[in-house]
C-alpha positions in Angstrom: -14.3 5.1 -12.6 -12.6 8.1 -11.8 -14.0 8.2 -7.7 -13.0 4.9 -7.7 -9.5 5.6 -9.1 -9.1 8.7 -6.8 -9.7 6.1 -3.9 -7.3 3.6 -4.7 -4.5 6.7 -5.5 -5.5 7.6 -1.7 -5.2 4.4 -0.7 -1.6 4.0 -2.2 -0.7 6.8 -0.1 -1.9 6.1 3.2 -0.4 2.8 2.5 2.8 4.4 2.0 2.7 6.4 4.4 1.6 3.9 7.3 4.2 1.4 5.9 7.1 4.3 6.5 6.0 4.8 10.1 6.1 1.3 11.1 9.2 0.7 9.4 10.5 3.8 11.3 9.5 2.5 14.6 11.3 -0.9 14.0 8.3 -2.9 12.4 9.1 -5.3 9.6 7.2 -5.8 6.0 5.0 -9.2 6.2 4.3 -9.4 2.4 6.9 -11.6 0.7 6.5 -9.6 -2.5 7.2 -6.2 -1.1 10.3 -8.0 0.8 11.7 -8.7 -2.9 11.1 -5.0 -3.8 12.7 -4.3 -0.6 15.7 -5.9 -1.3 17.4 -2.7 -3.0 16.4 -0.8 0.1 13.1 0.0 2.0 12.0 3.2 0.8 13.5 2.7 -2.6 11.6 -0.8 -2.8 8.5 0.4 -2.1 8.3 3.2 -4.1 8.9 0.6 -6.9 6.2 -1.8 -5.6 3.8 1.4 -5.6 4.7 2.2 -9.2 3.8 -1.3 -10.3 0.3 -1.3 -8.3 -0.2 2.2 -9.9 0.4 1.0 -13.2 -2.1 -2.0 -12.3 -4.6 0.7 -11.8 -3.8 2.7 -14.5 -3.9 -0.5 -17.1 -8.1 -1.1 -15.2 -8.9 2.3 -16.1 -7.4 2.4 -19.7 -9.2 -1.0 -20.2 -12.6 0.2 -18.1 -12.2 -2.3 -15.8 -13.7 -1.4 -12.6 -14.2 -4.6 -10.2 -10.1 -5.1 -10.0 -10.0 -1.8 -9.1 -12.5 -2.0 -6.7 -11.5 -5.0 -5.0 -7.8 -3.9 -4.8 -9.6 -1.0 -2.7 -11.1 -3.3 -0.2 -7.8 -5.0 0.1 -5.8 -1.7 0.6 -8.1 -0.5 2.9 -7.8 -3.4 4.9 -4.1 -3.4 4.9 -3.9 0.4 6.0 -6.2 -0.5 8.8 -3.9 -3.3 9.7 -0.9 -0.8 9.4 -2.6 1.5 12.0 -3.4 -1.3 14.4 0.1 -2.2 14.3 1.6 1.6 14.7 -1.0 1.8 17.4 0.3 -1.4 19.2 3.9 -0.3 18.7 3.6 3.3 20.0 1.6 1.9 23.2 4.4 -0.4 23.9 7.0 2.6 24.0 
């Protein structure tokens, strides 16, 4: 479980970093739930959203539910890859 949780935390950092880069390049957040959090400000909103997601991970860890955390890792890995594709596309247009 500790490795799954560690990967989860790394993916959250990667998602945060790639999302902030995308926003700085002029991109927009497409996730409607995250957009709600961002109504208080882009950086603050993303950080609050990450806190919620991290609480989910801690809850999974405490209750020893590995599968939801595993699938969350799959989803966030996809999100990070997508963010990198978007960043690459945005940089190639400059």
